[in-house]
Backbone as JSON Lines, residues from 0, in Angstrom:
{"i":0,"aa":"M","n":[0.84,-1.19,0.0],"ca":[0.0,0.0,0.0],"c":[0.88,1.25,0.0]}
{"i":1,"aa":"A","n":[0.29,2.37,-0.39],"ca":[1.06,3.59,-0.55],"c":[1.37,4.25,0.79]}
{"i":2,"aa":"N","n":[2.54,4.87,0.86],"ca":[2.89,5.75,1.97],"c":[2.64,7.19,1.51]}
{"i":3,"aa":"I","n":[1.85,7.92,2.29],"ca":[1.35,9.21,1.86],"c":[1.7,10.29,2.88]}
{"i":4,"aa":"L","n":[2.15,11.43,2.38],"ca":[2.24,12.65,3.18],"c":[1.15,13.58,2.69]}
{"i":5,"aa":"L","n":[0.25,13.98,3.59],"ca":[-0.88,14.84,3.26],"c":[-0.68,16.19,3.92]}
{"i":6,"aa":"F","n":[-0.64,17.24,3.1],"ca":[-0.4,18.6,3.6],"c":[-1.69,19.4,3.59]}
{"i":7,"aa":"H","n":[-2.01,19.99,4.75],"ca":[-3.28,20.69,4.91],"c":[-3.3,22.05,4.23]}
{"i":8,"aa":"H","n":[-4.49,22.61,4.17],"ca":[-4.74,23.92,3.53],"c":[-4.54,25.04,4.54]}
{"i":9,"aa":"A","n":[-4.84,26.26,4.11],"ca":[-4.55,27.45,4.92],"c":[-5.4,27.59,6.16]}
{"i":10,"aa":"Q","n":[-6.43,26.77,6.3],"ca":[-7.24,26.81,7.53],"c":[-6.7,25.85,8.59]}
{"i":11,"aa":"G","n":[-5.64,25.15,8.25],"ca":[-4.97,24.31,9.23],"c":[-5.39,22.86,9.16]}
{"i":12,"aa":"L","n":[-4.95,22.11,10.15],"ca":[-5.26,20.69,10.24],"c":[-6.65,20.54,10.85]}
{"i":13,"aa":"T","n":[-7.64,20.71,10.01],"ca":[-9.04,20.67,10.44],"c":[-9.5,19.23,10.62]}
{"i":14,"aa":"P","n":[-10.64,19.03,11.28],"ca":[-11.2,17.67,11.36],"c":[-11.45,17.07,9.97]}
{"i":15,"aa":"G","n":[-11.73,17.93,8.99],"ca":[-11.93,17.42,7.63],"c":[-10.67,16.85,7.01]}
{"i":16,"aa":"M","n":[-9.51,17.41,7.35],"ca":[-8.25,16.86,6.88],"c":[-8.01,15.48,7.51]}
{"i":17,"aa":"D","n":[-8.31,15.4,8.8],"ca":[-8.19,14.1,9.48],"c":[-9.15,13.08,8.88]}
{"i":18,"aa":"A","n":[-10.36,13.53,8.54],"ca":[-11.36,12.63,7.96],"c":[-10.91,12.11,6.6]}
{"i":19,"aa":"F","n":[-10.34,13.0,5.78],"ca":[-9.85,12.58,4.46],"c":[-8.71,11.56,4.63]}
{"i":20,"aa":"A","n":[-7.8,11.84,5.55],"ca":[-6.72,10.89,5.83],"c":[-7.29,9.56,6.3]}
{"i":21,"aa":"G","n":[-8.34,9.61,7.1],"ca":[-8.97,8.39,7.6],"c":[-9.53,7.51,6.5]}
{"i":22,"aa":"V","n":[-10.11,8.12,5.48],"ca":[-10.63,7.36,4.34],"c":[-9.48,6.64,3.63]}
{"i":23,"aa":"L","n":[-8.37,7.33,3.46],"ca":[-7.22,6.7,2.8],"c":[-6.65,5.58,3.66]}
{"i":24,"aa":"R","n":[-6.62,5.79,4.97],"ca":[-6.14,4.74,5.88],"c":[-7.06,3.52,5.84]}
{"i":25,"aa":"D","n":[-8.37,3.78,5.79],"ca":[-9.32,2.67,5.73],"c":[-9.13,1.83,4.48]}
{"i":26,"aa":"A","n":[-8.56,2.44,3.43],"ca":[-8.27,1.7,2.2],"c":[-6.93,0.97,2.28]}
{"i":27,"aa":"G","n":[-6.26,1.07,3.43],"ca":[-5.02,0.33,3.65],"c":[-3.75,1.11,3.5]}
{"i":28,"aa":"H","n":[-3.83,2.4,3.21],"ca":[-2.64,3.21,3.0],"c":[-2.14,3.78,4.33]}
{"i":29,"aa":"T","n":[-0.85,4.07,4.37],"ca":[-0.24,4.72,5.53],"c":[-0.2,6.22,5.25]}
{"i":30,"aa":"V","n":[-0.85,7.0,6.12],"ca":[-0.98,8.44,5.87],"c":[-0.45,9.21,7.07]}
{"i":31,"aa":"T","n":[0.43,10.15,6.79],"ca":[0.93,11.09,7.8],"c":[0.44,12.48,7.42]}
{"i":32,"aa":"V","n":[-0.14,13.18,8.4],"ca":[-0.67,14.52,8.17],"c":[0.02,15.48,9.13]}
{"i":33,"aa":"P","n":[1.11,16.11,8.71],"ca":[1.81,17.03,9.6],"c":[0.94,18.24,9.94]}
{"i":34,"aa":"D","n":[1.02,18.67,11.18],"ca":[0.34,19.89,11.61],"c":[1.32,21.04,11.48]}
{"i":35,"aa":"L","n":[1.17,21.8,10.42],"ca":[2.1,22.89,10.12],"c":[1.72,24.19,10.82]}
{"i":36,"aa":"Y","n":[0.59,24.16,11.54],"ca":[0.1,25.35,12.24],"c":[0.18,25.22,13.76]}
{"i":37,"aa":"N","n":[0.9,24.22,14.25],"ca":[1.1,24.05,15.7],"c":[-0.2,24.04,16.48]}
{"i":38,"aa":"G","n":[-1.17,23.27,15.99],"ca":[-2.43,23.1,16.7],"c":[-3.49,24.13,16.37]}
{"i":39,"aa":"Q","n":[-3.16,25.13,15.59],"ca":[-4.14,26.15,15.22],"c":[-4.93,25.68,14.0]}
{"i":40,"aa":"N","n":[-6.25,25.83,14.03],"ca":[-7.03,25.72,12.81],"c":[-8.16,26.73,12.87]}
{"i":41,"aa":"F","n":[-8.7,27.06,11.7],"ca":[-9.56,28.22,11.58],"c":[-10.82,27.89,10.78]}
{"i":42,"aa":"A","n":[-11.97,28.33,11.3],"ca":[-13.23,28.1,10.6],"c":[-13.35,28.96,9.35]}
{"i":43,"aa":"E","n":[-12.69,30.11,9.35],"ca":[-12.77,31.04,8.22],"c":[-11.42,31.11,7.51]}
{"i":44,"aa":"L","n":[-11.47,31.1,6.18],"ca":[-10.25,31.16,5.38],"c":[-9.45,32.42,5.68]}
{"i":45,"aa":"A","n":[-10.13,33.56,5.83],"ca":[-9.42,34.82,6.08],"c":[-8.58,34.73,7.35]}
{"i":46,"aa":"D","n":[-9.11,34.08,8.37],"ca":[-8.35,33.93,9.62],"c":[-7.14,33.03,9.42]}
{"i":47,"aa":"G","n":[-7.31,31.97,8.64],"ca":[-6.18,31.1,8.34],"c":[-5.1,31.81,7.55]}
{"i":48,"aa":"L","n":[-5.52,32.64,6.61],"ca":[-4.55,33.4,5.82],"c":[-3.82,34.44,6.66]}
{"i":49,"aa":"N","n":[-4.53,35.04,7.61],"ca":[-3.87,35.98,8.52],"c":[-2.8,35.27,9.35]}
{"i":50,"aa":"Y","n":[-3.14,34.09,9.84],"ca":[-2.16,33.32,10.62],"c":[-0.97,32.93,9.74]}
{"i":51,"aa":"L","n":[-1.27,32.53,8.51],"ca":[-0.2,32.16,7.58],"c":[0.73,33.34,7.33]}
{"i":52,"aa":"S","n":[0.18,34.54,7.21],"ca":[1.04,35.71,6.98],"c":[1.92,36.0,8.2]}
{"i":53,"aa":"E","n":[1.43,35.64,9.38],"ca":[2.24,35.83,10.6],"c":[3.43,34.89,10.64]}
{"i":54,"aa":"I","n":[3.19,33.62,10.31],"ca":[4.27,32.64,10.42],"c":[5.12,32.56,9.15]}
{"i":55,"aa":"G","n":[4.54,32.97,8.01],"ca":[5.28,33.01,6.76],"c":[5.07,31.77,5.91]}
{"i":56,"aa":"M","n":[4.67,31.99,4.67],"ca":[4.43,30.89,3.75],"c":[5.7,30.09,3.49]}
{"i":57,"aa":"D","n":[6.83,30.79,3.32],"ca":[8.09,30.09,3.08],"c":[8.44,29.18,4.25]}
{"i":58,"aa":"T","n":[8.16,29.64,5.46],"ca":[8.42,28.82,6.66],"c":[7.61,27.54,6.61]}
{"i":59,"aa":"V","n":[6.34,27.65,6.24],"ca":[5.46,26.48,6.18],"c":[5.96,25.49,5.13]}
{"i":60,"aa":"V","n":[6.34,26.0,3.96],"ca":[6.81,25.1,2.9],"c":[8.12,24.45,3.29]}
{"i":61,"aa":"E","n":[9.05,25.21,3.85],"ca":[10.33,24.63,4.26],"c":[10.15,23.6,5.37]}
{"i":62,"aa":"Q","n":[9.22,23.87,6.28],"ca":[8.91,22.91,7.33],"c":[8.36,21.62,6.72]}
{"i":63,"aa":"S","n":[7.52,21.75,5.71],"ca":[6.96,20.58,5.03],"c":[8.05,19.74,4.39]}
{"i":64,"aa":"V","n":[8.98,20.39,3.73],"ca":[10.09,19.68,3.08],"c":[10.96,19.0,4.12]}
{"i":65,"aa":"A","n":[11.22,19.67,5.22],"ca":[12.03,19.07,6.29],"c":[11.34,17.84,6.87]}
{"i":66,"aa":"I","n":[10.03,17.9,7.02],"ca":[9.28,16.74,7.52],"c":[9.39,15.58,6.55]}
{"i":67,"aa":"A","n":[9.28,15.87,5.26],"ca":[9.37,14.81,4.26],"c":[10.7,14.08,4.32]}
{"i":68,"aa":"E","n":[11.76,14.79,4.69],"ca":[13.09,14.17,4.75],"c":[13.17,13.1,5.83]}
{"i":69,"aa":"R","n":[12.23,13.07,6.75],"ca":[12.21,12.03,7.79],"c":[11.66,10.71,7.28]}
{"i":70,"aa":"F","n":[11.1,10.72,6.07],"ca":[10.45,9.55,5.51],"c":[11.23,9.03,4.32]}
{"i":71,"aa":"P","n":[11.02,7.76,3.98],"ca":[11.66,7.24,2.76],"c":[11.21,8.05,1.55]}
{"i":72,"aa":"P","n":[12.01,8.09,0.5],"ca":[11.65,8.9,-0.66],"c":[10.45,8.38,-1.45]}
{"i":73,"aa":"E","n":[10.1,7.12,-1.28],"ca":[9.02,6.53,-2.08],"c":[7.66,6.89,-1.47]}
{"i":74,"aa":"M","n":[7.28,8.15,-1.62],"ca":[6.05,8.65,-1.02],"c":[5.11,9.17,-2.11]}
{"i":75,"aa":"V","n":[3.81,9.19,-1.77],"ca":[2.82,9.93,-2.53],"c":[2.55,11.21,-1.75]}
{"i":76,"aa":"Y","n":[2.58,12.34,-2.42],"ca":[2.39,13.64,-1.78],"c":[1.03,14.2,-2.18]}
{"i":77,"aa":"I","n":[0.23,14.53,-1.18],"ca":[-1.09,15.1,-1.43],"c":[-1.16,16.45,-0.73]}
{"i":78,"aa":"G","n":[-1.62,17.45,-1.46],"ca":[-1.76,18.79,-0.88],"c":[-3.1,19.39,-1.19]}
{"i":79,"aa":"F","n":[-3.68,20.05,-0.2],"ca":[-4.91,20.81,-0.37],"c":[-4.54,22.29,-0.4]}
{"i":80,"aa":"S","n":[-4.8,22.98,-1.5],"ca":[-4.61,24.42,-1.62],"c":[-3.2,24.83,-1.17]}
{"i":81,"aa":"L","n":[-3.04,25.46,-0.02],"ca":[-1.7,25.82,0.48],"c":[-0.77,24.61,0.45]}
{"i":82,"aa":"G","n":[-1.27,23.46,0.83],"ca":[-0.46,22.24,0.88],"c":[0.04,21.77,-0.47]}
{"i":83,"aa":"V","n":[-0.56,22.3,-1.55],"ca":[-0.11,21.95,-2.9],"c":[1.33,22.39,-3.11]}
{"i":84,"aa":"M","n":[1.71,23.51,-2.5],"ca":[3.09,24.0,-2.69],"c":[4.11,22.96,-2.26]}
{"i":85,"aa":"A","n":[3.89,22.37,-1.1],"ca":[4.82,21.34,-0.62],"c":[4.7,20.06,-1.43]}
{"i":86,"aa":"A","n":[3.46,19.64,-1.7],"ca":[3.26,18.38,-2.42],"c":[3.88,18.45,-3.82]}
{"i":87,"aa":"Q","n":[3.66,19.55,-4.51],"ca":[4.2,19.67,-5.86],"c":[5.72,19.8,-5.84]}
{"i":88,"aa":"R","n":[6.23,20.57,-4.91],"ca":[7.69,20.72,-4.82],"c":[8.36,19.36,-4.56]}
{"i":89,"aa":"L","n":[7.83,18.61,-3.61],"ca":[8.44,17.32,-3.27],"c":[8.32,16.33,-4.42]}
{"i":90,"aa":"A","n":[7.16,16.3,-5.07],"ca":[6.98,15.36,-6.18],"c":[7.91,15.69,-7.34]}
{"i":91,"aa":"Q","n":[8.18,16.98,-7.54],"ca":[9.02,17.37,-8.68],"c":[10.52,17.33,-8.37]}
{"i":92,"aa":"T","n":[10.88,17.44,-7.1],"ca":[12.31,17.6,-6.8],"c":[12.91,16.49,-5.96]}
{"i":93,"aa":"R","n":[12.07,15.7,-5.3],"ca":[12.63,14.65,-4.44],"c":[12.62,13.32,-5.19]}
{"i":94,"aa":"P","n":[13.76,12.8,-5.55],"ca":[13.79,11.54,-6.29],"c":[13.08,10.43,-5.51]}
{"i":95,"aa":"G","n":[12.37,9.59,-6.25],"ca":[11.69,8.46,-5.64],"c":[10.2,8.65,-5.44]}
{"i":96,"aa":"A","n":[9.69,9.86,-5.69],"ca":[8.26,10.12,-5.51],"c":[7.44,9.1,-6.29]}
{"i":97,"aa":"R","n":[6.36,8.62,-5.66],"ca":[5.48,7.63,-6.3],"c":[4.27,8.27,-6.95]}
{"i":98,"aa":"G","n":[3.95,9.52,-6.55],"ca":[2.79,10.19,-7.13],"c":[2.48,11.46,-6.38]}
{"i":99,"aa":"A","n":[1.53,12.23,-6.93],"ca":[1.11,13.47,-6.29],"c":[-0.36,13.72,-6.6]}
{"i":100,"aa":"V","n":[-1.03,14.32,-5.63],"ca":[-2.41,14.77,-5.81],"c":[-2.46,16.22,-5.36]}
{"i":101,"aa":"L","n":[-2.87,17.1,-6.28],"ca":[-2.91,18.53,-6.03],"c":[-4.38,18.95,-6.03]}
{"i":102,"aa":"I","n":[-4.88,19.37,-4.88],"ca":[-6.31,19.66,-4.72],"c":[-6.5,21.16,-4.51]}
{"i":103,"aa":"S","n":[-7.26,21.76,-5.4],"ca":[-7.6,23.19,-5.35],"c":[-6.37,24.09,-5.48]}
{"i":104,"aa":"G","n":[-5.4,23.63,-6.23],"ca":[-4.21,24.43,-6.46],"c":[-3.27,23.73,-7.42]}
{"i":105,"aa":"C","n":[-2.46,24.53,-8.11],"ca":[-1.4,24.0,-8.97],"c":[-0.47,25.15,-9.29]}
{"i":106,"aa":"L","n":[0.8,24.89,-9.21],"ca":[1.81,25.9,-9.54],"c":[2.31,25.67,-10.96]}
{"i":107,"aa":"P","n":[2.74,26.73,-11.63],"ca":[3.22,26.57,-13.0],"c":[4.45,25.67,-13.07]}
{"i":108,"aa":"L","n":[4.5,24.89,-14.14],"ca":[5.75,24.18,-14.42],"c":[6.84,25.23,-14.52]}
{"i":109,"aa":"G","n":[7.98,24.92,-14.0],"ca":[9.05,25.9,-13.95],"c":[9.25,26.45,-12.55]}
{"i":110,"aa":"T","n":[8.21,26.32,-11.71],"ca":[8.35,26.78,-10.33],"c":[9.38,25.92,-9.61]}
{"i":111,"aa":"Y","n":[9.3,24.62,-9.81],"ca":[10.23,23.69,-9.16],"c":[11.03,22.87,-10.16]}
{"i":112,"aa":"G","n":[10.72,22.96,-11.4],"ca":[11.42,22.21,-12.44],"c":[10.71,22.41,-13.75]}
{"i":113,"aa":"D","n":[11.47,22.37,-14.85],"ca":[10.88,22.65,-16.15],"c":[9.95,21.55,-16.64]}
{"i":114,"aa":"M","n":[10.16,20.34,-16.15],"ca":[9.36,19.2,-16.6],"c":[8.8,18.48,-15.38]}
{"i":115,"aa":"W","n":[7.66,17.82,-15.58],"ca":[7.16,16.93,-14.55],"c":[7.97,15.64,-14.64]}
{"i":116,"aa":"P","n":[8.38,15.05,-13.51],"ca":[9.21,13.84,-13.59],"c":[8.49,12.67,-14.24]}
{"i":117,"aa":"A","n":[9.17,12.03,-15.17],"ca":[8.59,10.9,-15.89],"c":[8.26,9.77,-14.93]}
{"i":118,"aa":"G","n":[7.11,9.15,-15.14],"ca":[6.72,8.0,-14.34],"c":[6.12,8.34,-13.0]}
{"i":119,"aa":"V","n":[5.9,9.63,-12.71],"ca":[5.29,10.03,-11.45],"c":[3.88,10.53,-11.75]}
{"i":120,"aa":"P","n":[2.86,9.72,-11.48],"ca":[1.5,10.16,-11.79],"c":[1.08,11.33,-10.91]}
{"i":121,"aa":"V","n":[0.34,12.25,-11.5],"ca":[-0.17,13.4,-10.75],"c":[-1.61,13.65,-11.16]}
{"i":122,"aa":"Q","n":[-2.43,13.9,-10.17],"ca":[-3.8,14.32,-10.39],"c":[-3.95,15.75,-9.87]}
{"i":123,"aa":"I","n":[-4.68,16.57,-10.63],"ca":[-5.02,17.91,-10.18],"c":[-6.54,17.99,-10.14]}
{"i":124,"aa":"H","n":[-7.08,18.42,-8.99],"ca":[-8.53,18.49,-8.8],"c":[-8.92,19.92,-8.43]}
{"i":125,"aa":"G","n":[-9.97,20.42,-9.04],"ca":[-10.47,21.74,-8.68],"c":[-11.87,21.94,-9.22]}
{"i":126,"aa":"M","n":[-12.54,22.97,-8.73],"ca":[-13.88,23.3,-9.21],"c":[-13.78,24.34,-10.32]}
{"i":127,"aa":"D","n":[-14.63,24.18,-11.32],"ca":[-14.53,24.99,-12.53],"c":[-14.93,26.45,-12.35]}
{"i":128,"aa":"A","n":[-15.6,26.78,-11.24],"ca":[-15.98,28.17,-10.98],"c":[-15.42,28.68,-9.65]}
{"i":129,"aa":"D","n":[-14.42,27.98,-9.13],"ca":[-13.75,28.42,-7.9],"c":[-12.83,29.58,-8.25]}
{"i":130,"aa":"E","n":[-13.17,30.78,-7.79],"ca":[-12.39,31.96,-8.15],"c":[-10.93,31.83,-7.73]}
{"i":131,"aa":"E","n":[-10.69,31.23,-6.57],"ca":[-9.31,31.09,-6.08],"c":[-8.5,30.19,-7.02]}
{"i":132,"aa":"F","n":[-9.13,29.16,-7.55],"ca":[-8.45,28.22,-8.43],"c":[-8.36,28.75,-9.86]}
{"i":133,"aa":"V","n":[-9.46,29.33,-10.34],"ca":[-9.53,29.74,-11.75],"c":[-8.83,31.07,-11.98]}
{"i":134,"aa":"D","n":[-9.15,32.07,-11.16],"ca":[-8.68,33.43,-11.44],"c":[-7.23,33.68,-11.01]}
{"i":135,"aa":"S","n":[-6.69,32.83,-10.14],"ca":[-5.33,33.06,-9.66],"c":[-4.27,32.41,-10.55]}
{"i":136,"aa":"G","n":[-4.71,31.74,-11.6],"ca":[-3.76,31.11,-12.52],"c":[-3.54,29.63,-12.27]}
{"i":137,"aa":"D","n":[-4.12,29.1,-11.2],"ca":[-3.93,27.68,-10.91],"c":[-4.52,26.78,-12.0]}
{"i":138,"aa":"L","n":[-5.69,27.16,-12.51],"ca":[-6.29,26.35,-13.57],"c":[-5.41,26.36,-14.82]}
{"i":139,"aa":"D","n":[-4.9,27.52,-15.18],"ca":[-3.99,27.57,-16.34],"c":[-2.76,26.69,-16.11]}
{"i":140,"aa":"A","n":[-2.2,26.76,-14.9],"ca":[-1.03,25.92,-14.58],"c":[-1.39,24.45,-14.65]}
{"i":141,"aa":"A","n":[-2.58,24.11,-14.16],"ca":[-3.02,22.71,-14.19],"c":[-3.21,22.22,-15.61]}
{"i":142,"aa":"Q","n":[-3.81,23.05,-16.45],"ca":[-4.01,22.66,-17.85],"c":[-2.67,22.49,-18.56]}
{"i":143,"aa":"N","n":[-1.72,23.37,-18.29],"ca":[-0.39,23.25,-18.9],"c":[0.32,21.99,-18.42]}
{"i":144,"aa":"L","n":[0.21,21.7,-17.12],"ca":[0.83,20.49,-16.6],"c":[0.21,19.25,-17.22]}
{"i":145,"aa":"A","n":[-1.12,19.22,-17.3],"ca":[-1.8,18.06,-17.88],"c":[-1.43,17.87,-19.35]}
{"i":146,"aa":"A","n":[-1.2,18.98,-20.06],"ca":[-0.84,18.89,-21.48],"c":[0.63,18.5,-21.69]}
{"i":147,"aa":"S","n":[1.44,18.66,-20.63],"ca":[2.88,18.46,-20.79],"c":[3.33,17.02,-20.61]}
{"i":148,"aa":"T","n":[2.48,16.19,-20.03],"ca":[2.9,14.82,-19.72],"c":[1.7,13.87,-19.7]}
{"i":149,"aa":"D","n":[1.94,12.65,-20.12],"ca":[0.89,11.63,-20.03],"c":[0.65,11.19,-18.6]}
{"i":150,"aa":"D","n":[1.53,11.58,-17.68],"ca":[1.4,11.17,-16.28],"c":[0.46,12.07,-15.49]}
{"i":151,"aa":"A","n":[-0.11,13.12,-16.12],"ca":[-0.96,14.08,-15.39],"c":[-2.4,13.98,-15.85]}
{"i":152,"aa":"D","n":[-3.31,14.08,-14.89],"ca":[-4.75,14.12,-15.17],"c":[-5.35,15.29,-14.41]}
{"i":153,"aa":"L","n":[-6.18,16.08,-15.11],"ca":[-6.88,17.21,-14.52],"c":[-8.35,16.85,-14.39]}
{"i":154,"aa":"F","n":[-8.9,17.04,-13.2],"ca":[-10.31,16.77,-12.93],"c":[-10.97,18.06,-12.48]}
{"i":155,"aa":"L","n":[-11.93,18.53,-13.28],"ca":[-12.69,19.72,-12.93],"c":[-14.1,19.31,-12.56]}
{"i":156,"aa":"Y","n":[-14.58,19.88,-11.46],"ca":[-15.9,19.56,-10.93],"c":[-16.78,20.8,-11.04]}
{"i":157,"aa":"P","n":[-18.08,20.62,-11.24],"ca":[-18.97,21.78,-11.29],"c":[-19.12,22.4,-9.91]}
{"i":158,"aa":"G","n":[-18.95,23.71,-9.85],"ca":[-19.14,24.4,-8.58],"c":[-18.11,25.48,-8.36]}
{"i":159,"aa":"A","n":[-18.32,26.23,-7.28],"ca":[-17.46,27.38,-6.97],"c":[-16.75,27.25,-5.64]}
{"i":160,"aa":"S","n":[-16.85,26.12,-4.98],"ca":[-16.21,25.95,-3.67],"c":[-14.72,25.71,-3.83]}
{"i":161,"aa":"H","n":[-13.95,26.24,-2.88],"ca":[-12.5,26.06,-2.94],"c":[-12.07,24.78,-2.21]}
{"i":162,"aa":"L","n":[-12.49,24.64,-0.97],"ca":[-12.1,23.47,-0.17],"c":[-13.27,22.49,-0.09]}
{"i":163,"aa":"F","n":[-13.72,22.07,-1.25],"ca":[-14.94,21.27,-1.36],"c":[-14.81,19.85,-0.84]}
{"i":164,"aa":"A","n":[-13.59,19.4,-0.58],"ca":[-13.4,18.02,-0.1],"c":[-13.11,17.96,1.4]}
{"i":165,"aa":"D","n":[-13.23,19.08,2.1],"ca":[-13.03,19.11,3.56],"c":[-14.39,19.11,4.23]}
{"i":166,"aa":"I","n":[-14.76,17.97,4.78],"ca":[-16.1,17.76,5.34],"c":[-16.4,18.67,6.52]}
{"i":167,"aa":"S","n":[-15.39,19.26,7.12],"ca":[-15.61,20.09,8.3],"c":[-15.85,21.56,7.97]}
{"i":168,"aa":"L","n":[-15.81,21.92,6.69],"ca":[-15.94,23.33,6.3],"c":[-17.23,23.58,5.52]}
{"i":169,"aa":"A","n":[-17.65,24.84,5.51],"ca":[-18.87,25.22,4.8],"c":[-18.75,24.99,3.29]}
{"i":170,"aa":"D","n":[-17.55,24.99,2.74],"ca":[-17.33,24.77,1.31],"c":[-17.59,23.32,0.88]}
{"i":171,"aa":"Y","n":[-17.76,22.43,1.83],"ca":[-17.85,20.99,1.52],"c":[-18.98,20.7,0.55]}
{"i":172,"aa":"D","n":[-18.68,19.93,-0.47],"ca":[-19.66,19.46,-1.45],"c":[-19.6,17.93,-1.45]}
{"i":173,"aa":"P","n":[-20.57,17.27,-0.84],"ca":[-20.45,15.81,-0.67],"c":[-20.34,15.03,-1.97]}
{"i":174,"aa":"D","n":[-21.09,15.43,-2.98],"ca":[-21.04,14.68,-4.24],"c":[-19.68,14.8,-4.91]}
{"i":175,"aa":"Q","n":[-19.17,16.02,-4.98],"ca":[-17.88,16.22,-5.64],"c":[-16.73,15.68,-4.8]}
{"i":176,"aa":"A","n":[-16.86,15.78,-3.47],"ca":[-15.83,15.21,-2.59],"c":[-15.77,13.69,-2.75]}
{"i":177,"aa":"F","n":[-16.93,13.06,-2.89],"ca":[-16.96,11.61,-3.11],"c":[-16.28,11.26,-4.43]}
{"i":178,"aa":"A","n":[-16.58,12.04,-5.48],"ca":[-15.96,11.77,-6.78],"c":[-14.44,11.93,-6.7]}
{"i":179,"aa":"L","n":[-14.0,12.99,-6.04],"ca":[-12.56,13.22,-5.88],"c":[-11.91,12.07,-5.13]}
{"i":180,"aa":"T","n":[-12.5,11.68,-4.01],"ca":[-11.91,10.62,-3.18],"c":[-11.84,9.31,-3.95]}
{"i":181,"aa":"R","n":[-12.89,8.98,-4.69],"ca":[-12.88,7.75,-5.48],"c":[-11.75,7.77,-6.5]}
{"i":182,"aa":"T","n":[-11.55,8.92,-7.15],"ca":[-10.51,9.04,-8.16],"c":[-9.12,8.94,-7.54]}
{"i":183,"aa":"V","n":[-8.93,9.56,-6.38],"ca":[-7.64,9.48,-5.68],"c":[-7.35,8.03,-5.29]}
{"i":184,"aa":"L","n":[-8.35,7.34,-4.77],"ca":[-8.14,5.94,-4.37],"c":[-7.8,5.06,-5.57]}
{"i":185,"aa":"Q","n":[-8.38,5.35,-6.72],"ca":[-8.03,4.59,-7.93],"c":[-6.56,4.8,-8.29]}
{"i":186,"aa":"M","n":[-6.08,6.04,-8.21],"ca":[-4.67,6.3,-8.5],"c":[-3.78,5.58,-7.5]}
{"i":187,"aa":"L","n":[-4.15,5.62,-6.22],"ca":[-3.32,4.97,-5.2],"c":[-3.26,3.46,-5.41]}
{"i":188,"aa":"R","n":[-4.34,2.87,-5.88],"ca":[-4.32,1.43,-6.2],"c":[-3.33,1.16,-7.34]}
{"i":189,"aa":"R","n":[-3.34,2.03,-8.36],"ca":[-2.4,1.84,-9.47],"c":[-0.96,2.01,-9.02]}
{"i":190,"aa":"V","n":[-0.71,3.01,-8.16],"ca":[0.64,3.21,-7.63],"c":[1.08,1.99,-6.86]}
{"i":191,"aa":"D","n":[0.16,1.43,-6.09],"ca":[0.49,0.25,-5.27],"c":[0.8,-0.96,-6.14]}
{"i":192,"aa":"E","n":[0.14,-1.06,-7.29],"ca":[0.37,-2.21,-8.18],"c":[1.68,-2.11,-8.94]}
{"i":193,"aa":"D","n":[2.18,-0.89,-9.15],"ca":[3.4,-0.69,-9.95],"c":[4.65,-1.15,-9.23]}
């Protein structure tokens, strides 16, 4: 089964992040969810972003990379929104990555490397009317990544929610979260078989 590092979004390690990890564990995978906010989590995105500005985005990403170094390189990296920065960086730059899942975010190719590493499957998930995903350039980056390699798949869901797969937040969309989770589990099964 896959070994997974799951990086939370800007609202912190919410109960919804734990719930998502629990679904993956129930499927037999080993999941570690680092708390990058030292026990803080926020019901409102604005509050999470304020906290993030206090501690520094670079600090959070560097802490994520340092945590990954404690684990074997053969990991699947999953990131939600803010967590995409760490997941994508590790998948692109740490040799041995088994896969990546980027949820509600994607950085342009070239941020961490000009090419996506061959043989490392990546899924990008987002809502087609999510202003944070669409208007900030993440959708363009996701489309470019998906077009650049056969190892990438982009999944767009109808709706405008940003953190639609976090069951503990108001943005939660049960139908689309179920579809996302099913698709992630399918990828993890393929990674496990390889």
